[in-house]
C-alpha positions in Angstrom: 4.6 -24.4 2.0 8.1 -23.0 2.3 9.8 -19.7 3.1 9.5 -17.6 0.0 12.3 -17.3 -2.4 13.2 -13.8 -1.5 14.6 -15.1 1.8 17.4 -16.8 0.0 19.0 -13.6 -1.2 22.7 -13.0 -0.5 23.6 -9.9 1.5 26.0 -8.0 -0.7 26.8 -4.6 0.7 27.1 -2.7 4.0 25.0 0.2 5.1 25.8 3.7 3.8 24.7 5.8 6.7 24.6 4.1 10.1 27.4 5.8 12.0 26.7 7.3 15.4 26.3 6.6 19.0 25.0 3.2 20.0 21.2 3.2 20.6 20.2 3.7 24.1 19.2 0.5 25.9 15.8 0.8 27.5 12.1 0.9 26.6 12.2 -2.8 27.1 15.1 -3.4 24.7 18.7 -4.6 25.2 21.0 -3.6 22.4 23.1 -6.3 20.7 26.1 -5.7 18.4 24.1 -5.7 15.2 21.7 -3.2 16.6 24.5 -1.1 17.8 25.7 -0.8 14.2 22.3 0.6 13.3 22.7 3.6 15.5 21.1 6.9 14.5 23.6 9.7 14.1 21.8 12.8 15.4 24.6 15.1 14.4 24.7 14.3 10.7 22.1 16.3 8.9 21.7 19.1 6.4 19.6 22.1 7.2 17.3 23.2 4.4 14.6 25.9 4.2 11.2 25.4 2.6 8.1 27.5 2.5 4.8 26.2 3.9 1.7 28.4 3.3 4.0 31.4 2.6 6.1 31.0 5.8 9.7 29.8 5.9 10.3 26.5 7.8 13.8 25.2 8.6 14.1 21.5 8.3 16.8 19.1 9.3 17.3 16.5 6.6 18.9 13.2 7.7 19.9 11.8 4.3 19.9 8.2 3.1 19.8 6.4 6.4 20.3 2.7 5.6 17.9 0.9 7.9 19.3 -2.6 7.7 22.8 -4.0 8.4 22.9 -6.3 5.3 21.3 -4.5 2.4 20.9 -6.1 -1.0 22.9 -4.5 -3.7 21.1 -3.3 -6.8 22.2 -3.0 -10.4 23.1 0.5 -11.5 20.7 0.3 -14.4 17.1 -0.2 -13.5 14.0 -0.5 -15.7 11.2 2.1 -15.6 10.2 4.5 -18.3 13.3 3.3 -20.2 16.4 2.7 -18.3 17.2 4.5 -15.1 20.6 4.9 -13.5 20.4 4.9 -9.7 22.9 6.8 -7.6 23.0 4.4 -4.7 23.4 0.7 -5.6 24.5 -0.3 -2.1 21.4 0.7 -0.1 19.2 2.9 -2.3 16.2 0.5 -2.0 16.6 -0.1 1.8 17.1 3.4 3.2 15.1 6.4 4.3 15.2 10.2 4.3 14.1 11.8 7.6 12.9 15.4 7.6 12.4 17.1 10.9 10.8 20.6 11.0 12.2 23.0 13.5 9.2 22.7 15.8 10.1 19.0 16.3 13.9 19.3 16.7 13.7 18.3 20.3 10.2 16.7 20.4 10.1 13.0 21.1 6.3 13.1 21.1 5.7 14.2 17.6 4.0 11.8 15.2 6.1 10.2 12.4 4.5 10.5 9.0 5.9 7.3 7.3 5.5 7.6 3.5 5.8 4.5 1.3 6.0 5.1 -2.4 5.4 1.8 -4.1 2.9 2.6 -6.8 1.7 -0.6 -8.5 3.7 -2.7 -6.0 6.9 -1.6 -7.8 10.3 -1.1 -6.1 10.8 2.3 -4.7 14.3 3.8 -4.8 14.9 6.5 -2.2 13.2 9.8 -2.9 13.0 13.2 -1.2 9.5 14.5 -0.9 10.8 17.7 0.7 13.2 19.8 -1.4 15.1 22.9 -0.4 13.6 26.1 -1.6 10.2 24.6 -2.5 6.9 26.2 -1.6 4.2 23.8 -0.2 0.5 24.4 0.3 -0.7 22.5 3.4 -4.1 22.0 1.8 -2.8 20.1 -1.1 0.6 18.7 -0.1 0.8 16.0 2.6 4.5 16.8 3.0 3.7 20.4 3.6 0.9 19.6 5.9 3.0 17.2 8.0 5.8 19.9 8.4 3.2 22.5 9.4 1.7 20.1 12.0 5.2 19.5 13.4 5.4 15.9 12.4 8.6 14.1 11.4 8.3 13.2 7.7 10.0 10.0 6.6 10.4 8.8 3.0 10.9 5.1 3.0 12.5 3.2 0.1 11.9 -0.6 -0.4 12.5 -3.4 -2.7 9.6 -4.8 -4.7 8.8 -6.0 -8.2 10.9 -4.9 -11.1 14.1 -4.5 -9.0 17.2 -5.9 -10.6 20.0 -7.0 -8.2 23.7 -6.4 -8.7 24.0 -10.1 -9.5 21.2 -10.0 -12.1 18.6 -11.6 -9.9 15.2 -10.2 -8.9 15.5 -9.5 -5.2 12.2 -7.6 -4.8 10.0 -10.6 -4.8 7.2 -10.8 -2.2 7.3 -10.3 0.7 10.4 -8.0 0.3 8.5 -4.7 0.4 6.7 -5.7 3.6 9.9 -6.9 5.2 11.7 -3.7 4.3 8.9 -1.6 5.7 9.0 -3.5 8.9 12.8 -3.1 9.1 12.4 0.6 8.7 9.8 0.7 11.5 12.2 -1.4 13.7 15.0 1.1 13.0 12.8 3.9 14.2 11.9 2.0 17.3 15.5 1.0 18.0 16.6 4.6 17.9 13.4 6.1 19.5 15.3 7.5 22.4 17.7 9.5 20.2 15.6 10.5 17.2 13.1 13.3 17.1 9.5 12.1 17.0 7.9 9.1 18.6 8.0 5.5 17.2 4.8 4.9 19.1 3.0 7.3 16.8 4.0 6.1 13.3 1.3 6.9 10.7 1.9 5.0 7.4 0.8 6.7 4.2 0.6 5.1 0.8 -1.4 5.0 -2.5 -2.2 2.1 -4.8 0.5 -0.5 -4.2 1.7 1.8 -1.5 -1.7 1.7 0.0 -1.6 -2.0 0.0 1.9 -2.0 1.6 0.6 0.4 4.3 -2.3 -2.0 4.9 -0.3 -5.1 5.3 2.2 -3.3 7.5 -0.7 -2.1 9.6 -2.3 -5.5 9.8 0.6 -7.8 10.5 2.3 -6.0 13.4 4.8 -8.2 15.3 3.9 -11.4 13.4 6.7 -13.9 13.8 6.2 -15.1 10.3 8.5 -12.3 9.0 11.3 -12.8 11.5 13.5 -15.1 9.2 13.2 -12.5 6.4 14.1 -9.7 8.8 17.1 -11.6 10.0 18.4 -12.2 6.5 18.7 -8.5 5.8 20.0 -7.5 9.2 17.0 -5.7 10.5 17.1 -4.2 13.9 15.7 -6.3 16.8 16.6 -9.8 15.7 19.1 -11.4 17.9 21.8 -14.0 17.1 19.4 -16.8 17.8 16.9 -15.4 15.3 14.5 -14.1 18.0 12.6 -10.8 17.6 13.5 -8.3 20.3 11.7 -5.2 18.9 8.2 -4.5 17.7 7.1 -3.5 14.2 3.5 -2.6 14.8 2.4 0.9 13.8 0.0 3.4 15.3 -2.1 4.3 12.2 -2.7 3.6 8.5 -3.6 6.2 5.9 -4.2 4.2 2.8 -5.6 5.2 -0.6 -7.0 2.7 -3.2 -5.0 -0.1 -1.7 -4.4 -3.0 -4.2 -4.6 -5.6 -1.5 -5.6 -9.3 -1.5 -3.7 -9.9 -4.8 -4.4 -13.6 -4.7 -8.1 -12.9 -5.2 -8.0 -9.5 -7.0 -8.6 -11.0 -10.5 -11.7 -12.9 -9.2 -13.1 -9.7 -7.6 -12.4 -7.6 -10.6 -14.0 -10.0 -13.1 -17.0 -10.5 -10.9 -17.6 -6.8 -10.5 -17.4 -6.0 -14.1 -19.3 -9.0 -15.4 -22.2 -9.4 -12.8 -24.1 -6.6 -14.6 -22.4 -7.1 -18.0 -20.2 -4.0 -17.7 -17.5 -5.5 -19.9 -20.0 -6.2 -22.7 -21.8 -2.9 -22.3 -18.6 -0.9 -22.6 -17.0 -3.0 -25.3 -14.2 -4.1 -22.9 -14.6 -7.9 -23.0 -11.7 -9.2 -25.2 -11.7 -12.6 -23.3 -15.2 -13.4 -22.3 -14.5 -17.0 -21.5 -11.6 -16.1 -19.3 -13.6 -13.4 -17.5 -16.5 -15.7 -16.9 -14.3 -18.5 -15.5 -12.4 -16.1 -13.2 -15.6 -14.4 -12.0 -17.2 -17.7 -11.2 -14.9 -18.1 -8.2 -16.0 -15.0 -6.4 -19.1 -16.2 -4.6 -17.2 -19.0 -2.8 -14.3 -16.7 -1.9 -16.6 -14.0 -0.5 -18.5 -16.5 1.5 -15.3 -17.9 2.9 -14.4 -14.5 4.5 -17.4 -14.6 6.8 -17.8 -10.8 6.8 -20.7 -8.7 8.0 -22.0 -5.2 7.2 -22.5 -2.6 9.9 -26.2 -3.6 10.2 -25.1 -7.2 11.0 -26.2 -8.6 7.6 -23.8 -11.1 5.9 -21.6 -9.7 3.2 -21.8 -12.2 0.3 -21.8 -12.1 -3.5 -25.6 -11.8 -3.3 -25.4 -8.7 -1.1 -22.2 -7.1 -2.4 -23.8 -4.9 -5.1 -26.3 -3.5 -2.7 -23.4 -2.8 -0.2 -21.4 -1.0 -2.9 -24.5 1.0 -3.9 -24.9 2.1 -0.2 -21.3 3.2 -0.1 -21.7 5.2 -3.3 -24.7 6.9 -1.8 -22.9 7.7 1.4 -20.0 9.0 -0.6 -22.2 11.4 -2.6 -24.2 12.6 0.4 -21.0 13.2 2.5 -19.6 15.2 -0.4 -22.8 17.3 -0.8 -23.1 18.0 2.9 -19.4 19.0 3.3 -19.8 22.2 1.4 -22.9 24.2 0.1 -20.9 24.8 -3.1 -20.6 21.1 -3.8 -23.0 19.9 -6.5 -23.7 16.8 -8.5 -25.2 17.2 -12.0 -28.9 16.2 -12.4 -29.9 13.2 -14.4 -29.2 14.1 -18.0 -26.6 16.7 -16.9 -22.9 16.4 -17.5 -20.0 15.3 -15.4 -16.9 17.2 -16.4 -13.7 15.3 -15.6 -10.3 17.0 -15.9 -7.2 14.9 -16.0 -3.6 15.1 -17.2 -0.2 13.5 -16.7 2.7 15.3 -15.1 4.0 18.0 -17.3 1.2 17.6 -19.8 -1.7 19.9 -20.4 -5.0 19.0 -18.6 -7.8 17.6 -20.6 -11.5 17.8 -19.8 -13.9 15.1 -20.9 -17.7 15.2 -20.5 -20.0 12.3 -19.5 -23.8 12.3 -19.3 -25.1 11.6 -15.8 -27.5 8.7 -16.4 -26.9 6.8 -13.1 -27.3 9.0 -10.0 -30.4 11.0 -9.1 -30.0 13.7 -6.4 -32.6 15.7 -4.6 -31.0 19.2 -4.6 -33.3 20.5 -1.9 -32.4 17.9 0.7 -29.0 17.2 -0.8 -29.6 13.5 -0.6 -29.5 10.7 -3.2 -32.8 9.4 -4.5 -31.4 6.5 -6.4 -28.3 4.9 -8.1 -28.5 2.7 -11.2 -25.7 0.3 -10.5 -25.4 -1.1 -14.1 -25.1 2.4 -15.5 -22.7 3.5 -12.6 -20.3 0.7 -13.3 -20.6 1.4 -17.1 -19.6 5.1 -16.2 -16.6 3.9 -14.2 -15.5 1.7 -17.1 -16.1 4.4 -19.7 -14.1 7.2 -18.1 -11.2 4.8 -17.7 -11.1 1.7 -19.9 -11.2 -1.6 -18.0 -8.1 -3.7 -17.6 -7.5 -6.9 -19.6 -8.5 -10.3 -18.2 -6.8 -11.4 -16.1 -6.3 -7.9 -14.6 -3.5 -8.6 -12.2 -1.9 -11.9 -13.2 -1.8 -11.7 -17.0 1.9 -12.4 -17.8 2.3 -15.8 -19.5 -1.4 -16.1 -20.4 -2.4 -16.3 -24.0 1.3 -15.7 -25.0 1.4 -12.4 -23.1 5.0 -11.6 -22.0 4.8 -7.8 -21.9 1.9 -7.1 -19.5 2.6 -4.8 -16.6 0.6 -6.8 -14.2 1.9 -7.9 -10.8 2.9 -11.4 -12.0 6.6 -10.4 -11.5 6.1 -9.8 -7.8 6.1 -13.6 -7.3 8.4 -16.5 -7.7 12.1 -17.1 -6.7 14.6 -14.3 -7.2 16.2 -16.3 -10.0 13.0 -16.2 -12.1 11.5 -13.1 -13.8 7.9 -13.9 -12.9 5.6 -16.7 -11.7 1.8 -16.9 -12.0 0.2 -16.7 -8.6 -3.5 -17.4 -9.3 -5.1 -20.7 -10.3 -6.6 -19.5 -13.6 -3.4 -17.9 -14.9 -1.2 -20.8 -13.7 -3.4 -23.4 -15.5 -3.7 -21.2 -18.6 0.0 -20.2 -18.9 1.1 -21.1 -22.5 4.5 -19.4 -22.7 7.0 -22.3 -23.1 10.1 -22.2 -21.0 9.1 -19.4 -18.6 9.1 -21.9 -15.7 5.5 -21.0 -14.7 2.3 -22.9 -15.2 1.0 -26.3 -16.0 2.7 -26.3 -19.4 6.2 -26.1 -18.0 5.8 -28.0 -14.7 3.2 -30.6 -15.6 1.4 -29.7 -12.4 -2.0 -28.1 -12.0 -2.3 -25.2 -9.5 -3.7 -27.5 -6.8 -0.9 -30.0 -7.2 1.8 -27.3 -7.4 0.7 -25.4 -4.3 0.3 -28.7 -2.5 4.0 -29.4 -2.6 6.0 -28.6 0.5 8.7 -26.8 -1.5 6.3 -24.4 -3.1 6.8 -20.7 -2.0 4.3 -18.7 -4.0 1.5 -19.5 -1.6 3.6 -18.1 1.2 4.3 -15.0 -0.9 0.6 -14.4 -1.5 -0.1 -14.8 2.2 2.6 -12.5 3.5 1.4 -9.5 1.5 -2.3 -10.0 2.3 -3.7 -8.0 5.2 -6.9 -10.1 5.1 -4.8 -13.0 6.4 -3.7 -11.1 9.5 -6.6 -8.9 10.5 -8.4 -10.5 13.5 -5.5 -12.9 14.3 -2.8 -12.8 17.0 -0.9 -10.2 15.0 -1.0 -6.6 16.4 -3.3 -4.7 14.1 -2.8 -0.9 14.0 -5.6 0.7 16.1 -6.3 3.5 13.7 -7.3 3.3 10.0 -8.2 5.9 7.4 -8.9 4.3 4.0 -10.2 5.9 0.9 -11.1 4.4 -2.5 -12.3 6.7 -5.3 -15.8 6.2 -6.8 -14.2 6.5 -10.3 -11.4 4.0 -9.6 -11.4 1.2 -12.2 -7.9 -0.1 -11.2 -9.1 -2.4 -8.5 -12.6 -3.7 -7.6 -14.6 -1.8 -5.0 -15.1 -5.2 -3.3 -11.5 -5.2 -2.2 -11.7 -2.0 0.0 -15.1 -3.0 1.2 -13.8 -6.3 2.4 -10.8 -4.6 4.1 -13.1 -2.3 5.9 -15.5 -5.0 7.1 -12.6 -7.1 8.3 -11.1 -4.2 10.2 -14.5 -3.4 11.8 -14.6 -6.9 13.2 -11.1 -6.7 14.7 -11.4 -5.7 18.4 -7.9 -4.1 18.2 -9.1 -1.4 15.8 -10.3 1.7 17.7 -10.9 4.2 15.0 -11.9 3.2 11.5 -12.7 5.8 8.9 -13.5 4.2 5.5 -15.3 5.8 2.6 -15.5 5.7 -1.2 -14.1 9.2 -2.1 -16.6 11.0 -4.3 -15.6 11.4 -7.9 -11.9 10.5 -7.3 -10.0 8.2 -9.7 -7.2 5.8 -8.8 -5.2 8.3 -6.8 -4.3 9.4 -3.3 -3.7 12.4 -1.0 -6.5 14.4 -2.6 -8.1 15.2 0.8 -5.1 16.4 2.7 -6.9 18.7 5.2 -9.4 15.9 6.1 -6.8 13.2 6.4 -4.5 15.4 8.5 -7.4 16.4 10.8 -8.1 12.7 11.3 -4.5 12.0 12.2 -4.4 14.9 14.6 -7.5 13.6 16.3 -6.4 10.0 16.8 -3.0 11.3 18.0 -4.8 13.5 20.5 -7.1 10.7 21.7 -4.1 8.4 22.2 -2.5 10.7 24.7 1.1 11.2 25.6 3.3 8.5 23.9 5.9 8.8 26.6 3.3 8.4 29.4 1.3 5.7 27.7 4.0 3.5 26.3 2.7 0.6 24.1 2.5 -2.6 26.1 1.8 -5.2 23.3 
């Protein structure tokens, strides 16, 4: 094993917004010259006014704060829906927007709502979730709800897959997104004494790849494995000798459909959609031999985790379907009991599902309920037919190809949008990161796989110079939960019951691992009834949970974290 290729990146440009008074020494931290250059300038902001639930709210917007001293310059032209021209090539992928509602202007106890926006594990250029003149509904907008609650709202940009550097390289390779998120946390902690809000109450929110980023950030707090990467980009709290002098653990994680454990995501996906012949039933099995071979690895992997269900029973491939069924039942019954108006169609009835892309007209499709039987009198579930349930999931949204997450280079595929380009050195467009895809890569000259290297996966990953195994490890929360890393004490995780993008086994495993970690104090996990691959669909519930764990933790100034 070796440090992943993303560490070898050259620092190209200086920060764009770091001027201001030097951070105040204290809270256990002595400021060094590099940290002094990352001072928060409390006087440089723009005041904007938005409307939340019909009431005007004044907000101080601290724009484009570059949270590292040595950001990696990006090319002006970036891929994504065609070609996108970015306005900030110097630090647009390593900066943040900080929005402070007037109720928190002088409040150093307010929670910090830390939003990561890496859908599909893709690079996230700086965005502004809060826009002057916009009206927000706190029941549907997490940004509006955060402002109403008096929280500091932070949009965090980060490097990740798809990013093209100014030198033509690919500087977003794993674990770049995690390193950048940690650097942003360290910036907040460095400047905690001079910024509104409390760095001891950081709540990380993300969906899909962002949910995965939130999860690994929450699981790997203060792990020394990231220190060399942090030093390379000039993150706060790394001294001249390469030692960490600041913490990067967080208070809470609010994650939706997290695409975690990528190294085993293909195995989980193929097992789930082959164990009851879902691919065959729904006509979504273009590569049956590949699916079967990938699925065959699941039992051994699941056993290796050593997880248990809440009743103490072992979580294995043999018990996984029953476990998922129980989670579906719990989801349905929680939904029914939450509101008397909530209903689930009877057997033979119809599910009506409305969807639509941004700017497009909504479309409604109907699906016969042949899989869940509900007692309307007791508002409880009588039974769930798992084969028909999985077929429903795979019908309302067609299954991914096989492999689902590491398809580039396999069977001549060079155009897939799977996460293969998250891995490899920055000089290489992609690198297969799973055993099956590596051994079945047949694209000559791409530098990946047995065909180009002459090495099987086992032989390749056995070399000391190999970095892809480090990359897989450093973005996987399962490798850090229950270890010496400082796991976030509070977790709110949701995964939609209609989500066909990642296997339900992934979030179940994450939940069971967190439940066994003694550092975790509040764990709220559930499959979200009738939700697809999406997030922030339950803003009132999530915000109520955040408010409660913040209340339970007490005064952040009086109960300073002592990890």
